[in-house]
Each structure stands twice: as C-alpha cells, then as structure tokens.
C-alpha positions in Angstrom: -11.7 -7.0 -7.8 -14.1 -9.6 -8.4 -12.2 -12.5 -7.0 -8.8 -12.6 -4.8 -7.2 -15.6 -3.9 -4.0 -15.9 -1.4 -1.8 -18.5 0.6 -0.6 -17.3 4.2 1.9 -19.6 5.6 4.4 -19.9 8.1 5.6 -21.7 11.3 2.9 -22.8 13.6 2.0 -20.0 16.5 3.5 -17.4 13.9 -0.2 -15.9 13.4 -0.9 -17.2 9.6 -4.3 -18.3 10.6 -5.4 -15.3 12.6 -4.2 -13.4 9.5 -6.1 -15.1 7.2 -9.2 -15.0 9.6 -9.4 -11.1 10.0 -9.1 -11.1 5.8 -12.1 -13.5 5.8 -14.1 -11.5 8.2 -13.4 -8.4 6.7 -14.3 -9.4 3.1 -17.4 -10.9 4.9 -18.4 -7.4 6.5 -17.9 -6.3 3.1 -20.8 -8.6 1.7 -18.4 -10.8 -0.4 -18.5 -14.5 -0.3 -15.6 -15.6 1.4 -13.7 -18.7 2.4 -10.7 -19.9 5.0 -9.6 -22.9 4.8 -6.4 -23.9 8.0 -4.4 -26.6 7.3 -1.3 -27.7 9.8 0.4 -30.2 10.7 0.3 -32.3 14.0 3.2 -30.6 15.9 0.9 -27.0 16.1 2.9 -24.7 17.4 6.6 -24.6 15.7 5.3 -26.7 12.9 4.0 -25.7 9.6 0.5 -23.4 9.1 -1.1 -22.1 6.3 -4.5 -20.9 5.1 -6.2 -20.2 1.7 -8.4 -17.1 2.0 -10.7 -16.4 -1.0 -12.8 -13.0 -1.1 -14.7 -13.0 -4.1 -18.0 -11.1 -5.7 -19.0 -14.5 -6.8 -19.6 -17.8 -5.0 -16.3 -19.6 -4.3 -16.1 -22.7 -6.3 -13.4 -24.4 -4.1 -11.9 -23.2 -0.7 -8.3 -24.6 -1.7 -5.9 -22.5 -3.9 -3.7 -24.5 -6.1 -2.6 -22.0 -8.8 -2.7 -18.5 -9.9 -2.6 -17.5 -6.4 -2.9 -13.1 -6.3 -1.0 -13.2 -3.2 1.5 -15.5 -1.4 2.3 -13.9 2.3 5.7 -16.5 3.5 6.2 -15.9 7.4 9.4 -17.8 6.7 11.6 -19.3 4.3 10.3 -22.8 3.9 6.6 -21.4 3.5 8.1 -19.5 0.5 9.8 -22.3 -1.0 6.9 -24.6 -1.0 4.2 -21.7 -2.4 6.3 -19.4 -4.6 5.4 -21.7 -7.4 1.5 -21.2 -6.6 1.4 -17.7 -7.1 0.6 -15.9 -10.5 2.9 -14.9 -12.9 4.4 -11.1 -12.5 3.3 -10.4 -9.0 4.8 -7.7 -7.0 7.2 -8.8 -4.4 7.5 -6.8 -1.2 9.9 -7.7 1.7 8.8 -6.5 4.6 10.9 -6.7 8.0 7.7 -7.5 10.0 9.9 -8.9 12.7 12.0 -6.1 13.0 9.1 -3.6 12.6 7.4 -5.7 15.4 10.6 -5.6 17.7 11.3 -2.3 17.3 7.7 -1.2 18.3 6.5 -3.7 20.8 9.6 -5.3 22.0 9.3 -8.7 20.5 8.1 -10.5 17.1 4.9 -11.5 18.4 3.0 -8.8 16.5 4.8 -9.3 13.2 1.6 -11.3 11.4 -0.3 -8.1 11.9 2.5 -5.7 10.6 2.9 -8.3 7.8 -1.2 -7.8 7.4 -1.4 -4.2 7.0 1.8 -4.4 4.4 -0.5 -7.0 2.4 -4.0 -5.0 2.9 -2.1 -2.1 1.3 -0.2 -4.1 -1.6 -3.5 -6.1 -2.8 -6.6 -4.2 -1.6 -8.3 -7.3 -0.9 -10.1 -5.5 2.1 -11.2 -2.1 2.8 -10.0 -1.3 6.0 -12.9 1.3 6.8 -14.6 -2.2 8.4 -11.3 -2.9 10.2 -12.3 -1.8 13.8 -15.6 -3.7 13.3 -13.3 -6.7 12.4 -10.9 -6.3 15.0 -13.9 -6.2 17.4 -15.1 -9.5 16.4 -11.9 -11.3 16.2 -10.4 -10.2 19.4 -14.0 -10.2 21.4 -14.0 -10.9 24.9 -10.9 -11.4 27.1 -8.8 -10.6 23.7 -10.0 -6.9 23.5 -7.1 -5.7 25.3 -4.8 -7.1 22.7 -6.9 -4.6 20.0 -4.8 -1.3 20.3 -1.9 -3.0 19.8 -2.8 -5.5 17.1 -4.2 -2.3 15.0 -0.8 -0.3 15.8 1.2 -3.3 13.9 -1.6 -3.4 11.4 -0.8 0.3 10.6 2.8 0.2 10.5 2.2 -2.7 7.8 0.2 -0.8 6.2 2.6 2.9 6.0 5.6 0.5 5.5 4.0 -0.6 2.2 2.7 2.3 1.2 6.3 4.0 1.2 7.8 1.3 -0.8 
C-alpha cells in the first residue's frame, strides 16, 4: 500500500473520530505519513461527525478525501448516503453488526466503534495490528487506561468477524 484514504462517519458520540485517531496514530508508529482531519456539526453528540484519515508512504498532499476513497466506514444510514459516492468503484462491502456484537459482549453498543475498527483493519490492512498495544496505550492514556482491555477485546471481535466473512 502506498496510500490509504478513508472517511469514517456517524453521529456525534458514536466514536468515528476516535476510530480515525487510532488509525492515524498506528500509521504514525509504522513510520508512515498520516493525516487526521475531523469534521463535526455544532451539535456535537447526536449531530454528524466524520473524519478523513490518510496513511501513506509518501507525503500527504491534502488531508481531505473528496473522491476515490479506499474505505468508507458508515456508522449510520445518513453517513452511508452522504459518502457512498466518494468511495472507489469495485470495493468490497462488509456489513458488520457492530452494535449487536458490542451489545452481546459488553451489554451496550458503546464499543461498536472498536468492533467496526477491527473489521476495517482486517478488511483493508491499513495498519499493522502489531503496534496496537502501543497505540491503545497512547490513545487511552492516564485515567482512560482502564478502558484498554474492553477496547482491545471489541477490536478483536470485529477483526475476527470480518475474517470469517
């Protein structure tokens, strides 16, 4: 892969920006050039939120993905409707029941974004999972470190789900 571009979108509070942050940081640990460009409405939680993530072996010319995205992650139907035309032709579609997987394993859908991230990483190979421990330690530092075990488990569940499709 020389350049991987993606748009991750959903309602505010679904964790799309966090998904992008994890991907960008993991790419950085691999020595790649990365771009993480978030966008969200003034409503924040409950409003729309999306992030453009680019991971490349080369300099990133623009942080905005406007066409030919390698991957679109839509955490809700409005996001799919908005960005489906931006993805490259011929990509494989993965329908991941992330809310159900999260609810079945954690009692609620709060970790659906990490389930989806695991599926995306398996499907795209955008980041190397070998650096995930260090990435999680950075992203969930300090008081957030207590969330690492469940976040890792949710990621692994999504990764395995996509692997078995």
